[in-house]
C-alpha atoms as an extended CHARMM CRD file, in Angstrom:
* protein
*
       275  EXT
         1         1  MET       CA              0.0000000000        0.0000000000        0.0000000000  PROA      1               0.0000000000
         2         2  GLY       CA              1.0940000000        3.5430000000       -0.5630000000  PROA      2               0.0000000000
         3         3  ASP       CA              1.2900000000        4.8120000000        3.0230000000  PROA      3               0.0000000000
         4         4  GLY       CA              4.7810000000        3.5870000000        3.7760000000  PROA      4               0.0000000000
         5         5  ARG       CA              3.8240000000        0.7500000000        6.0950000000  PROA      5               0.0000000000
         6         6  SER       CA              6.0580000000       -2.1960000000        5.3400000000  PROA      6               0.0000000000
         7         7  LEU       CA              6.6650000000       -5.8310000000        6.2390000000  PROA      7               0.0000000000
         8         8  ARG       CA             10.4060000000       -5.4810000000        5.5860000000  PROA      8               0.0000000000
         9         9  GLY       CA             12.3470000000       -7.9000000000        7.7770000000  PROA      9               0.0000000000
        10        10  LYS       CA              9.1910000000       -9.5200000000        9.1800000000  PROA      10              0.0000000000
        11        11  THR       CA              8.8620000000      -13.3010000000        9.1660000000  PROA      11              0.0000000000
        12        12  LEU       CA              5.5920000000      -14.8010000000        7.9620000000  PROA      12              0.0000000000
        13        13  PHE       CA              4.5440000000      -18.4260000000        8.3640000000  PROA      13              0.0000000000
        14        14  ILE       CA              1.8720000000      -19.0940000000        5.7200000000  PROA      14              0.0000000000
        15        15  SER       CA              0.0000000000      -22.3780000000        5.4370000000  PROA      15              0.0000000000
        16        16  GLY       CA             -0.9970000000      -23.3930000000        1.9240000000  PROA      16              0.0000000000
        17        17  ALA       CA              1.2430000000      -20.7610000000        0.3370000000  PROA      17              0.0000000000
        18        18  SER       CA              2.1720000000      -22.8240000000       -2.7160000000  PROA      18              0.0000000000
        19        19  ARG       CA             -0.6640000000      -21.3540000000       -4.8030000000  PROA      19              0.0000000000
        20        20  GLY       CA             -3.7130000000      -19.0950000000       -4.9030000000  PROA      20              0.0000000000
        21        21  ILE       CA             -4.4490000000      -16.5760000000       -2.1690000000  PROA      21              0.0000000000
        22        22  GLY       CA             -1.6910000000      -17.8750000000        0.1370000000  PROA      22              0.0000000000
        23        23  LYS       CA              0.9410000000      -17.3420000000       -2.5200000000  PROA      23              0.0000000000
        24        24  ALA       CA             -0.4350000000      -13.8920000000       -3.3980000000  PROA      24              0.0000000000
        25        25  ILE       CA             -0.1300000000      -12.8510000000        0.2770000000  PROA      25              0.0000000000
        26        26  ALA       CA              3.4120000000      -14.2640000000        0.3310000000  PROA      26              0.0000000000
        27        27  LEU       CA              4.3840000000      -12.2670000000       -2.7670000000  PROA      27              0.0000000000
        28        28  ALA       CA              2.9260000000       -9.0210000000       -1.3800000000  PROA      28              0.0000000000
        29        29  ALA       CA              5.0880000000       -9.4950000000        1.7330000000  PROA      29              0.0000000000
        30        30  ALA       CA              8.1050000000      -10.5100000000       -0.3660000000  PROA      30              0.0000000000
        31        31  ARG       CA              7.9290000000       -7.2410000000       -2.3230000000  PROA      31              0.0000000000
        32        32  ASP       CA              8.5570000000       -5.4710000000        1.0130000000  PROA      32              0.0000000000
        33        33  GLY       CA             11.5790000000       -7.6880000000        1.7070000000  PROA      33              0.0000000000
        34        34  ALA       CA              9.9060000000      -10.0500000000        4.1780000000  PROA      34              0.0000000000
        35        35  ASN       CA             10.8970000000      -13.6130000000        5.0900000000  PROA      35              0.0000000000
        36        36  VAL       CA              8.2780000000      -16.2050000000        4.1870000000  PROA      36              0.0000000000
        37        37  ALA       CA              7.9740000000      -19.7970000000        5.3530000000  PROA      37              0.0000000000
        38        38  VAL       CA              5.9290000000      -21.6450000000        2.7190000000  PROA      38              0.0000000000
        39        39  ALA       CA              4.2620000000      -24.4550000000        4.6590000000  PROA      39              0.0000000000
        40        40  ALA       CA              2.2850000000      -26.6520000000        2.2810000000  PROA      40              0.0000000000
        41        41  LYS       CA              1.9610000000      -30.2670000000        1.2770000000  PROA      41              0.0000000000
        42        42  THR       CA              2.7090000000      -30.0090000000       -2.4590000000  PROA      42              0.0000000000
        43        43  GLU       CA              6.3500000000      -30.8500000000       -3.0790000000  PROA      43              0.0000000000
        44        44  THR       CA              5.9640000000      -32.3190000000       -6.5540000000  PROA      44              0.0000000000
        45        45  PRO       CA              3.5290000000      -30.8650000000       -9.1310000000  PROA      45              0.0000000000
        46        46  HSD       CA             -0.1280000000      -31.8730000000       -8.6980000000  PROA      46              0.0000000000
        47        47  PRO       CA             -1.8130000000      -33.0510000000      -11.9290000000  PROA      47              0.0000000000
        48        48  LYS       CA             -4.6410000000      -30.4830000000      -11.6080000000  PROA      48              0.0000000000
        49        49  LEU       CA             -3.2910000000      -27.7820000000       -9.3050000000  PROA      49              0.0000000000
        50        50  PRO       CA             -0.2310000000      -25.7320000000      -10.3390000000  PROA      50              0.0000000000
        51        51  GLY       CA              2.4190000000      -24.7060000000       -7.8200000000  PROA      51              0.0000000000
        52        52  THR       CA              4.6990000000      -26.4100000000       -5.3030000000  PROA      52              0.0000000000
        53        53  ILE       CA              6.4940000000      -25.1710000000       -2.1920000000  PROA      53              0.0000000000
        54        54  HSD       CA              9.6140000000      -24.8780000000       -4.3590000000  PROA      54              0.0000000000
        55        55  SER       CA              8.0680000000      -22.9090000000       -7.2330000000  PROA      55              0.0000000000
        56        56  ALA       CA              6.4130000000      -20.5750000000       -4.7040000000  PROA      56              0.0000000000
        57        57  ALA       CA              9.7480000000      -20.1100000000       -2.9180000000  PROA      57              0.0000000000
        58        58  GLU       CA             11.4240000000      -19.1810000000       -6.2190000000  PROA      58              0.0000000000
        59        59  GLU       CA              8.7190000000      -16.5750000000       -6.9100000000  PROA      59              0.0000000000
        60        60  ILE       CA              9.0820000000      -15.1370000000       -3.3920000000  PROA      60              0.0000000000
        61        61  GLU       CA             12.8560000000      -14.7750000000       -3.8020000000  PROA      61              0.0000000000
        62        62  ALA       CA             12.3920000000      -13.2100000000       -7.2520000000  PROA      62              0.0000000000
        63        63  ALA       CA              9.9520000000      -10.6870000000       -5.7390000000  PROA      63              0.0000000000
        64        64  GLY       CA             12.5780000000       -9.5580000000       -3.2000000000  PROA      64              0.0000000000
        65        65  GLY       CA             11.8480000000      -11.7290000000       -0.1790000000  PROA      65              0.0000000000
        66        66  ARG       CA             13.5920000000      -14.6430000000        1.4940000000  PROA      66              0.0000000000
        67        67  ALA       CA             11.7970000000      -17.9740000000        1.2860000000  PROA      67              0.0000000000
        68        68  LEU       CA             11.8610000000      -21.2180000000        3.2270000000  PROA      68              0.0000000000
        69        69  PRO       CA              9.9610000000      -24.0480000000        1.4980000000  PROA      69              0.0000000000
        70        70  LEU       CA              8.6020000000      -26.4680000000        4.1050000000  PROA      70              0.0000000000
        71        71  LEU       CA              6.8230000000      -29.7000000000        3.2640000000  PROA      71              0.0000000000
        72        72  CYS       CA              4.1420000000      -29.7590000000        5.9300000000  PROA      72              0.0000000000
        73        73  ASP       CA              0.7680000000      -31.4440000000        6.3080000000  PROA      73              0.0000000000
        74        74  ILE       CA             -0.8010000000      -29.1300000000        8.8840000000  PROA      74              0.0000000000
        75        75  ARG       CA             -3.0730000000      -31.9450000000       10.1120000000  PROA      75              0.0000000000
        76        76  ASP       CA              0.0370000000      -33.4830000000       11.7290000000  PROA      76              0.0000000000
        77        77  GLU       CA              1.1250000000      -31.4740000000       14.7720000000  PROA      77              0.0000000000
        78        78  ALA       CA              4.6130000000      -33.0150000000       14.7240000000  PROA      78              0.0000000000
        79        79  GLN       CA              5.1300000000      -31.7320000000       11.1560000000  PROA      79              0.0000000000
        80        80  VAL       CA              3.7760000000      -28.3240000000       12.1880000000  PROA      80              0.0000000000
        81        81  ALA       CA              6.1280000000      -28.1680000000       15.1900000000  PROA      81              0.0000000000
        82        82  ALA       CA              9.1050000000      -29.1020000000       12.9980000000  PROA      82              0.0000000000
        83        83  ALA       CA              8.1650000000      -26.5120000000       10.3520000000  PROA      83              0.0000000000
        84        84  VAL       CA              7.7830000000      -23.7730000000       12.9690000000  PROA      84              0.0000000000
        85        85  GLN       CA             11.1190000000      -24.7410000000       14.5360000000  PROA      85              0.0000000000
        86        86  LYS       CA             12.8850000000      -24.5850000000       11.1470000000  PROA      86              0.0000000000
        87        87  THR       CA             11.3380000000      -21.1740000000       10.4940000000  PROA      87              0.0000000000
        88        88  VAL       CA             12.5990000000      -19.8200000000       13.8260000000  PROA      88              0.0000000000
        89        89  GLU       CA             16.0590000000      -21.3070000000       13.2480000000  PROA      89              0.0000000000
        90        90  SER       CA             16.2280000000      -19.7930000000        9.7540000000  PROA      90              0.0000000000
        91        91  PHE       CA             14.8350000000      -16.3270000000       10.4310000000  PROA      91              0.0000000000
        92        92  GLY       CA             15.1610000000      -15.8020000000       14.1980000000  PROA      92              0.0000000000
        93        93  GLY       CA             11.4670000000      -15.7630000000       15.0620000000  PROA      93              0.0000000000
        94        94  ILE       CA              7.9300000000      -15.5040000000       13.6880000000  PROA      94              0.0000000000
        95        95  ASP       CA              6.0370000000      -12.2100000000       13.4630000000  PROA      95              0.0000000000
        96        96  ILE       CA              2.9770000000      -13.2470000000       11.4810000000  PROA      96              0.0000000000
        97        97  LEU       CA              0.9540000000      -16.4260000000       11.0080000000  PROA      97              0.0000000000
        98        98  VAL       CA             -1.3800000000      -16.6270000000        8.0170000000  PROA      98              0.0000000000
        99        99  ASN       CA             -3.8340000000      -19.5210000000        8.3130000000  PROA      99              0.0000000000
       100       100  ASN       CA             -4.6670000000      -19.8790000000        4.6450000000  PROA      100             0.0000000000
       101       101  ALA       CA             -4.6980000000      -23.6370000000        3.9880000000  PROA      101             0.0000000000
       102       102  SER       CA             -8.2150000000      -24.9100000000        3.4680000000  PROA      102             0.0000000000
       103       103  ALA       CA            -10.0820000000      -27.8360000000        1.9430000000  PROA      103             0.0000000000
       104       104  ILE       CA            -13.4140000000      -27.3300000000        0.1970000000  PROA      104             0.0000000000
       105       105  SER       CA            -16.2560000000      -29.5950000000       -0.8760000000  PROA      105             0.0000000000
       106       106  LEU       CA            -19.5720000000      -27.8750000000       -1.5200000000  PROA      106             0.0000000000
       107       107  THR       CA            -21.5380000000      -31.0840000000       -1.0730000000  PROA      107             0.0000000000
       108       108  GLY       CA            -24.7270000000      -32.0280000000        0.7470000000  PROA      108             0.0000000000
       109       109  THR       CA            -24.8660000000      -34.3930000000        3.6830000000  PROA      109             0.0000000000
       110       110  LEU       CA            -25.5240000000      -37.5350000000        1.6190000000  PROA      110             0.0000000000
       111       111  ASP       CA            -22.7810000000      -36.6260000000       -0.8640000000  PROA      111             0.0000000000
       112       112  THR       CA            -19.9970000000      -35.9540000000        1.6500000000  PROA      112             0.0000000000
       113       113  PRO       CA            -18.0850000000      -39.1450000000        2.5100000000  PROA      113             0.0000000000
       114       114  MET       CA            -16.6840000000      -39.1710000000        6.0310000000  PROA      114             0.0000000000
       115       115  LYS       CA            -13.1920000000      -39.1710000000        4.5280000000  PROA      115             0.0000000000
       116       116  ARG       CA            -14.0040000000      -35.7700000000        2.9910000000  PROA      116             0.0000000000
       117       117  TRP       CA            -15.4350000000      -34.5140000000        6.3220000000  PROA      117             0.0000000000
       118       118  ASP       CA            -12.2180000000      -35.6120000000        8.0380000000  PROA      118             0.0000000000
       119       119  LEU       CA            -10.0920000000      -33.8440000000        5.4030000000  PROA      119             0.0000000000
       120       120  MET       CA            -11.9830000000      -30.5500000000        5.7570000000  PROA      120             0.0000000000
       121       121  MET       CA            -12.1020000000      -30.6390000000        9.5610000000  PROA      121             0.0000000000
       122       122  GLY       CA             -8.4660000000      -31.7870000000        9.6630000000  PROA      122             0.0000000000
       123       123  ILE       CA             -7.0880000000      -29.0080000000        7.4770000000  PROA      123             0.0000000000
       124       124  ASN       CA             -9.5060000000      -26.1720000000        8.2360000000  PROA      124             0.0000000000
       125       125  GLY       CA            -10.2500000000      -26.6420000000       11.9290000000  PROA      125             0.0000000000
       126       126  ARG       CA             -7.4340000000      -28.7470000000       13.3310000000  PROA      126             0.0000000000
       127       127  GLY       CA             -4.7610000000      -27.3060000000       11.0430000000  PROA      127             0.0000000000
       128       128  THR       CA             -5.6230000000      -23.7060000000       11.9130000000  PROA      128             0.0000000000
       129       129  TYR       CA             -5.5930000000      -24.5540000000       15.6120000000  PROA      129             0.0000000000
       130       130  ALA       CA             -2.3180000000      -26.5140000000       15.3740000000  PROA      130             0.0000000000
       131       131  CYS       CA             -0.4930000000      -23.7770000000       13.4410000000  PROA      131             0.0000000000
       132       132  SER       CA             -1.7640000000      -21.1430000000       15.8560000000  PROA      132             0.0000000000
       133       133  GLN       CA             -0.7620000000      -23.1490000000       18.9210000000  PROA      133             0.0000000000
       134       134  ALA       CA              2.7280000000      -23.7740000000       17.5290000000  PROA      134             0.0000000000
       135       135  CYS       CA              3.3440000000      -20.1620000000       16.4490000000  PROA      135             0.0000000000
       136       136  ILE       CA              1.8790000000      -18.3150000000       19.4510000000  PROA      136             0.0000000000
       137       137  PRO       CA              4.9150000000      -18.7540000000       21.7910000000  PROA      137             0.0000000000
       138       138  HSD       CA              7.0540000000      -17.1030000000       19.0930000000  PROA      138             0.0000000000
       139       139  LEU       CA              4.4460000000      -14.4560000000       18.2080000000  PROA      139             0.0000000000
       140       140  LEU       CA              4.3110000000      -13.3960000000       21.8660000000  PROA      140             0.0000000000
       141       141  LYS       CA              7.9590000000      -12.3010000000       21.5400000000  PROA      141             0.0000000000
       142       142  GLY       CA              7.2910000000      -10.2070000000       18.4190000000  PROA      142             0.0000000000
       143       143  GLU       CA              6.9550000000       -6.4190000000       18.1740000000  PROA      143             0.0000000000
       144       144  ASN       CA              3.7070000000       -6.3240000000       16.1980000000  PROA      144             0.0000000000
       145       145  PRO       CA              2.4770000000       -9.9250000000       16.0750000000  PROA      145             0.0000000000
       146       146  HSD       CA             -0.4870000000      -10.9290000000       13.9390000000  PROA      146             0.0000000000
       147       147  ILE       CA             -2.5000000000      -14.0470000000       13.1830000000  PROA      147             0.0000000000
       148       148  LEU       CA             -4.6090000000      -13.6740000000       10.0470000000  PROA      148             0.0000000000
       149       149  THR       CA             -7.0160000000      -16.4790000000        9.1640000000  PROA      149             0.0000000000
       150       150  LEU       CA             -8.7340000000      -16.7510000000        5.7910000000  PROA      150             0.0000000000
       151       151  SER       CA            -12.2240000000      -17.5140000000        7.0260000000  PROA      151             0.0000000000
       152       152  PRO       CA            -15.6590000000      -15.8790000000        6.9620000000  PROA      152             0.0000000000
       153       153  PRO       CA            -17.6760000000      -13.8950000000        9.4840000000  PROA      153             0.0000000000
       154       154  LEU       CA            -19.7030000000      -16.2420000000       11.6980000000  PROA      154             0.0000000000
       155       155  ASN       CA            -23.1160000000      -16.0370000000       10.0700000000  PROA      155             0.0000000000
       156       156  LEU       CA            -25.7240000000      -18.4430000000       11.4510000000  PROA      156             0.0000000000
       157       157  ASN       CA            -28.2010000000      -17.9110000000        8.6080000000  PROA      157             0.0000000000
       158       158  PRO       CA            -29.2950000000      -21.4780000000        7.6930000000  PROA      158             0.0000000000
       159       159  ARG       CA            -28.9250000000      -20.6690000000        3.9850000000  PROA      159             0.0000000000
       160       160  TRP       CA            -25.1420000000      -20.9550000000        4.4300000000  PROA      160             0.0000000000
       161       161  PHE       CA            -25.4710000000      -24.4110000000        6.0240000000  PROA      161             0.0000000000
       162       162  ALA       CA            -28.1660000000      -26.1480000000        3.9680000000  PROA      162             0.0000000000
       163       163  PRO       CA            -26.2120000000      -26.7660000000        0.7190000000  PROA      163             0.0000000000
       164       164  HSD       CA            -22.8990000000      -27.7920000000        2.3820000000  PROA      164             0.0000000000
       165       165  THR       CA            -23.1930000000      -28.3410000000        6.1190000000  PROA      165             0.0000000000
       166       166  ALA       CA            -19.8080000000      -30.0770000000        6.3920000000  PROA      166             0.0000000000
       167       167  TYR       CA            -17.8470000000      -27.3220000000        4.6240000000  PROA      167             0.0000000000
       168       168  THR       CA            -19.6170000000      -24.5880000000        6.5950000000  PROA      168             0.0000000000
       169       169  ILE       CA            -18.8010000000      -26.2560000000        9.9220000000  PROA      169             0.0000000000
       170       170  ALA       CA            -15.1650000000      -26.6950000000        8.8490000000  PROA      170             0.0000000000
       171       171  LYS       CA            -14.7830000000      -23.0440000000        7.7620000000  PROA      171             0.0000000000
       172       172  TYR       CA            -16.5600000000      -21.7830000000       10.8750000000  PROA      172             0.0000000000
       173       173  ALA       CA            -14.1090000000      -23.8220000000       12.9760000000  PROA      173             0.0000000000
       174       174  MET       CA            -11.4100000000      -21.5010000000       11.5900000000  PROA      174             0.0000000000
       175       175  SER       CA            -13.5290000000      -18.4400000000       12.3960000000  PROA      175             0.0000000000
       176       176  MET       CA            -14.1800000000      -19.6800000000       15.9330000000  PROA      176             0.0000000000
       177       177  CYS       CA            -10.4100000000      -19.9260000000       16.4510000000  PROA      177             0.0000000000
       178       178  VAL       CA            -10.2910000000      -16.2190000000       15.5580000000  PROA      178             0.0000000000
       179       179  LEU       CA            -13.1360000000      -15.3880000000       17.9330000000  PROA      179             0.0000000000
       180       180  GLY       CA            -11.6020000000      -17.3000000000       20.8460000000  PROA      180             0.0000000000
       181       181  MET       CA             -7.9210000000      -16.5150000000       20.3880000000  PROA      181             0.0000000000
       182       182  SER       CA             -8.4990000000      -12.8010000000       19.7560000000  PROA      182             0.0000000000
       183       183  ALA       CA            -10.0840000000      -12.6270000000       23.2210000000  PROA      183             0.0000000000
       184       184  GLU       CA             -7.5450000000      -14.9510000000       24.8260000000  PROA      184             0.0000000000
       185       185  PHE       CA             -4.5460000000      -12.9610000000       23.5490000000  PROA      185             0.0000000000
       186       186  ALA       CA             -6.1270000000       -9.4980000000       23.5840000000  PROA      186             0.0000000000
       187       187  GLY       CA             -3.5010000000       -6.7460000000       23.7800000000  PROA      187             0.0000000000
       188       188  ARG       CA             -0.7120000000       -9.2100000000       22.9810000000  PROA      188             0.0000000000
       189       189  ILE       CA             -1.4070000000      -10.6810000000       19.5310000000  PROA      189             0.0000000000
       190       190  ALA       CA             -3.7220000000       -9.3540000000       16.8380000000  PROA      190             0.0000000000
       191       191  VAL       CA             -6.0060000000      -12.1850000000       15.7110000000  PROA      191             0.0000000000
       192       192  ASN       CA             -8.2570000000      -11.3990000000       12.7450000000  PROA      192             0.0000000000
       193       193  ALA       CA            -10.1230000000      -13.0780000000        9.9130000000  PROA      193             0.0000000000
       194       194  LEU       CA            -10.2150000000      -11.9820000000        6.2800000000  PROA      194             0.0000000000
       195       195  TRP       CA            -12.7700000000      -13.0470000000        3.6740000000  PROA      195             0.0000000000
       196       196  PRO       CA            -13.3450000000      -11.8990000000        0.1070000000  PROA      196             0.0000000000
       197       197  ARG       CA            -16.4960000000      -10.0430000000       -0.9570000000  PROA      197             0.0000000000
       198       198  THR       CA            -16.4920000000      -11.9430000000       -4.2530000000  PROA      198             0.0000000000
       199       199  VAL       CA            -15.3560000000      -15.3450000000       -5.3810000000  PROA      199             0.0000000000
       200       200  ILE       CA            -11.6100000000      -15.2600000000       -6.1040000000  PROA      200             0.0000000000
       201       201  ALA       CA            -10.2480000000      -16.9010000000       -9.2590000000  PROA      201             0.0000000000
       202       202  THR       CA             -7.9030000000      -19.6420000000       -8.0450000000  PROA      202             0.0000000000
       203       203  ALA       CA             -7.0280000000      -23.1650000000       -9.1700000000  PROA      203             0.0000000000
       204       204  ALA       CA             -9.0620000000      -24.5540000000       -6.2660000000  PROA      204             0.0000000000
       205       205  VAL       CA            -12.1570000000      -22.6650000000       -7.4520000000  PROA      205             0.0000000000
       206       206  ALA       CA            -11.5290000000      -23.8070000000      -11.0270000000  PROA      206             0.0000000000
       207       207  MET       CA            -11.7470000000      -27.3970000000       -9.7610000000  PROA      207             0.0000000000
       208       208  LEU       CA            -15.3280000000      -26.7690000000       -8.6110000000  PROA      208             0.0000000000
       209       209  GLY       CA            -16.2870000000      -26.9310000000      -12.2930000000  PROA      209             0.0000000000
       210       210  ASP       CA            -19.0320000000      -24.9200000000      -13.9580000000  PROA      210             0.0000000000
       211       211  ALA       CA            -20.3760000000      -23.5530000000      -10.6490000000  PROA      211             0.0000000000
       212       212  VAL       CA            -18.0720000000      -20.5340000000      -10.9450000000  PROA      212             0.0000000000
       213       213  LYS       CA            -17.2620000000      -18.6360000000      -14.1320000000  PROA      213             0.0000000000
       214       214  PRO       CA            -13.8120000000      -16.9580000000      -13.9210000000  PROA      214             0.0000000000
       215       215  GLU       CA            -15.1150000000      -13.7240000000      -15.4780000000  PROA      215             0.0000000000
       216       216  THR       CA            -17.3780000000      -13.1970000000      -12.4120000000  PROA      216             0.0000000000
       217       217  CYS       CA            -14.3630000000      -13.3550000000      -10.0440000000  PROA      217             0.0000000000
       218       218  ARG       CA            -11.7170000000      -11.0410000000       -8.7040000000  PROA      218             0.0000000000
       219       219  LYS       CA             -8.0030000000      -11.8770000000       -8.6810000000  PROA      219             0.0000000000
       220       220  PRO       CA             -6.1440000000      -13.0720000000       -5.5490000000  PROA      220             0.0000000000
       221       221  ASP       CA             -4.3050000000       -9.7010000000       -5.4480000000  PROA      221             0.0000000000
       222       222  ILE       CA             -7.2840000000       -8.0180000000       -3.7640000000  PROA      222             0.0000000000
       223       223  VAL       CA             -7.0530000000      -10.3910000000       -0.7930000000  PROA      223             0.0000000000
       224       224  ALA       CA             -3.2570000000      -10.0370000000       -0.7080000000  PROA      224             0.0000000000
       225       225  ASP       CA             -3.4440000000       -6.2290000000       -0.6560000000  PROA      225             0.0000000000
       226       226  ALA       CA             -6.0840000000       -6.3270000000        2.0900000000  PROA      226             0.0000000000
       227       227  ALA       CA             -3.9560000000       -8.7760000000        4.0920000000  PROA      227             0.0000000000
       228       228  HSD       CA             -0.9240000000       -6.4940000000        3.7160000000  PROA      228             0.0000000000
       229       229  ALA       CA             -2.9560000000       -3.5470000000        5.0220000000  PROA      229             0.0000000000
       230       230  ILE       CA             -4.1450000000       -5.5230000000        8.0710000000  PROA      230             0.0000000000
       231       231  LEU       CA             -0.7440000000       -7.0270000000        8.8670000000  PROA      231             0.0000000000
       232       232  THR       CA              0.9420000000       -3.6130000000        8.9170000000  PROA      232             0.0000000000
       233       233  ARG       CA             -1.6080000000       -2.1490000000       11.3590000000  PROA      233             0.0000000000
       234       234  ASP       CA             -0.9470000000       -1.8770000000       15.0900000000  PROA      234             0.0000000000
       235       235  ALA       CA             -1.5400000000       -5.3020000000       16.6440000000  PROA      235             0.0000000000
       236       236  ARG       CA             -2.8300000000       -3.9050000000       19.9240000000  PROA      236             0.0000000000
       237       237  SER       CA             -5.6770000000       -1.9570000000       18.3230000000  PROA      237             0.0000000000
       238       238  THR       CA             -6.5320000000       -4.3030000000       15.4420000000  PROA      238             0.0000000000
       239       239  SER       CA             -7.8940000000       -7.5700000000       16.7870000000  PROA      239             0.0000000000
       240       240  GLY       CA            -11.0500000000       -9.6480000000       16.8040000000  PROA      240             0.0000000000
       241       241  ASN       CA            -12.2010000000       -8.3640000000       13.4140000000  PROA      241             0.0000000000
       242       242  PHE       CA            -13.8470000000      -10.3180000000       10.6190000000  PROA      242             0.0000000000
       243       243  PHE       CA            -12.5860000000       -8.2210000000        7.7470000000  PROA      243             0.0000000000
       244       244  ILE       CA            -13.9490000000       -8.1760000000        4.1810000000  PROA      244             0.0000000000
       245       245  ASP       CA            -11.2780000000       -7.5080000000        1.5480000000  PROA      245             0.0000000000
       246       246  ASP       CA            -12.7880000000       -4.5130000000       -0.2720000000  PROA      246             0.0000000000
       247       247  GLU       CA            -13.8720000000       -2.8460000000        2.9950000000  PROA      247             0.0000000000
       248       248  VAL       CA            -10.2750000000       -3.0160000000        4.2530000000  PROA      248             0.0000000000
       249       249  LEU       CA             -8.9940000000       -1.4290000000        1.0280000000  PROA      249             0.0000000000
       250       250  ALA       CA            -11.7150000000        1.2280000000        0.9510000000  PROA      250             0.0000000000
       251       251  ALA       CA            -10.5780000000        2.2500000000        4.4560000000  PROA      251             0.0000000000
       252       252  GLU       CA             -7.0590000000        2.5520000000        3.0080000000  PROA      252             0.0000000000
       253       253  GLY       CA             -8.3390000000        4.9670000000        0.3640000000  PROA      253             0.0000000000
       254       254  VAL       CA             -8.6080000000        2.5430000000       -2.5640000000  PROA      254             0.0000000000
       255       255  THR       CA            -11.3760000000        3.5810000000       -4.9480000000  PROA      255             0.0000000000
       256       256  ASP       CA            -10.5680000000        1.6380000000       -8.1290000000  PROA      256             0.0000000000
       257       257  PHE       CA            -11.6020000000       -1.9850000000       -7.6460000000  PROA      257             0.0000000000
       258       258  ASP       CA            -11.9010000000       -2.7160000000      -11.3580000000  PROA      258             0.0000000000
       259       259  ARG       CA             -8.1910000000       -3.4910000000      -11.5160000000  PROA      259             0.0000000000
       260       260  TYR       CA             -8.8250000000       -6.5060000000       -9.2820000000  PROA      260             0.0000000000
       261       261  ALA       CA            -11.5100000000       -7.9660000000      -11.5580000000  PROA      261             0.0000000000
       262       262  VAL       CA            -10.6340000000      -10.8150000000      -13.9020000000  PROA      262             0.0000000000
       263       263  VAL       CA            -12.8240000000       -8.9810000000      -16.4280000000  PROA      263             0.0000000000
       264       264  PRO       CA            -13.0800000000       -5.2670000000      -15.5000000000  PROA      264             0.0000000000
       265       265  GLY       CA            -16.6880000000       -4.0830000000      -15.4430000000  PROA      265             0.0000000000
       266       266  ALA       CA            -18.1760000000       -7.5910000000      -15.3530000000  PROA      266             0.0000000000
       267       267  GLU       CA            -20.8640000000       -8.4720000000      -12.8180000000  PROA      267             0.0000000000
       268       268  LEU       CA            -19.1930000000      -10.1270000000       -9.8300000000  PROA      268             0.0000000000
       269       269  MET       CA            -20.2980000000      -13.2740000000       -8.0220000000  PROA      269             0.0000000000
       270       270  GLY       CA            -20.5870000000      -12.7250000000       -4.2820000000  PROA      270             0.0000000000
       271       271  ASP       CA            -18.7300000000      -15.1740000000       -2.0730000000  PROA      271             0.0000000000
       272       272  ILE       CA            -20.5840000000      -17.5260000000        0.2430000000  PROA      272             0.0000000000
       273       273  PHE       CA            -21.3390000000      -16.6870000000        3.8890000000  PROA      273             0.0000000000
       274       274  LEU       CA            -22.0360000000      -13.0020000000        3.1200000000  PROA      274             0.0000000000
       275       275  ASP       CA            -25.7460000000      -12.0770000000        3.1260000000  PROA      275             0.0000000000
């Protein structure tokens, strides 16, 4: 952003940073000269999803940051602990945790195998909790520590449960971590959520098939710029918020949102969980 606030020298631990929104947030930080630990489980290219921890690390270094690619399944607390330890050994601490990794299946109750439920709860709920728990001792030593979780405002309107109860519960588990930890660590660590106003064009969304047309989406950059704005705010006065990307940027003085659209001027598809 243009107000001089920077993440230079800060260390970010980002789950699921090998592609999509996580990688966009990593690159925004890298352009400031930040250190980024890329904690994700793609080490070799996925047949349908582009990006690995190594390709993301190369992009981060090319953008001006320092990168640490870490093969890490965040469902496994031992892997999380090892990844956090390596990050601290490499960069001297952790200033920011971005809980970005997430699994999605927009399926009804009869079409959601328990294996899929376990995957979503394991990555979204357990993974967010495990990464937070492992990073918090290091965040407590930081100057302006932040946890930012990519999850929606807690909205109990049944319309957001009916079509995909399992996914909603799994995403809300992430949001409940924000609600609880922001109160638990009030005045010590900023804990906030960030969610996009519109559907964001990512490889994960593309895998949902015809449900989402790319021309109705915005690019991951809008979430990355909003994240950058939040993460450079004062941790003591910015906590417990469920931020929406374009509201954050409007507060920063951004007026041109067309540049974030895949197709400028096209009608945008609103993201789920926002009435």
